[in-house]
C-alpha positions in Angstrom: -18.4 8.6 -21.4 -18.8 9.1 -25.0 -17.9 6.7 -27.7 -15.3 9.0 -28.7 -13.6 9.0 -25.4 -13.7 5.1 -25.0 -10.0 3.3 -25.4 -8.4 0.2 -24.8 -6.0 -0.6 -22.5 -3.1 -3.3 -22.8 -1.8 -5.6 -20.3 1.0 -3.6 -19.1 -1.2 -0.5 -18.6 -3.7 -2.9 -16.7 -1.0 -4.5 -14.8 0.1 -1.1 -13.6 -3.6 0.1 -12.9 -4.7 -3.3 -10.9 -1.6 -3.8 -9.2 -1.6 -7.6 -10.4 0.7 -9.5 -12.4 -0.7 -11.5 -15.4 -1.5 -14.7 -14.0 -3.4 -12.9 -11.3 -5.1 -11.1 -13.7 -6.4 -14.3 -15.5 -7.3 -16.1 -12.5 -9.6 -13.6 -11.5 -11.1 -13.4 -14.7 -11.6 -17.1 -14.8 -13.3 -16.5 -11.4 -15.7 -13.8 -12.7 -13.8 -11.2 -10.3 -12.2 -9.1 -13.1 -13.3 -7.6 -16.5 -12.9 -9.8 -19.6 -10.7 -8.8 -22.3 -11.8 -7.6 -25.8 -10.4 -9.3 -28.9 -8.1 -6.9 -30.7 -6.7 -8.9 -33.2 -5.5 -12.4 -33.9 -3.2 -12.2 -30.9 -3.9 -9.2 -29.3 -6.4 -8.4 -26.5 -7.3 -5.1 -24.7 -9.5 -3.9 -21.6 -11.9 -1.2 -21.7 -10.7 1.8 -19.6 -13.9 2.4 -18.2 -14.5 -0.9 -17.2 -10.8 -1.4 -15.3 -11.6 2.2 -13.8 -15.2 0.7 -12.4 -13.4 -2.1 -11.3 -11.2 0.1 -8.9 -13.9 1.9 -7.8 -15.8 -1.0 -6.5 -12.3 -2.3 -4.7 -12.2 1.3 -3.0 -16.1 1.2 -2.1 -15.7 -2.3 -0.7 -12.8 -1.1 1.5 -14.8 1.5 2.5 -13.2 4.4 0.9 -14.6 7.1 -0.9 -14.4 7.6 -4.7 
């Protein structure tokens, strides 16, 4: 993936893609089971889209599914 195609996802999109609510996402981050967000400003964070997609791919593989 090129640097130009990278983008940050905000929490509503991460919730939609992962199927988890805010509390579950942050609990999984604390346990090292979910990608950490990056600070975007004093009160804003975002997740790299490619890291969320990779996390989803790992869940599919762990369940025995194909990519």
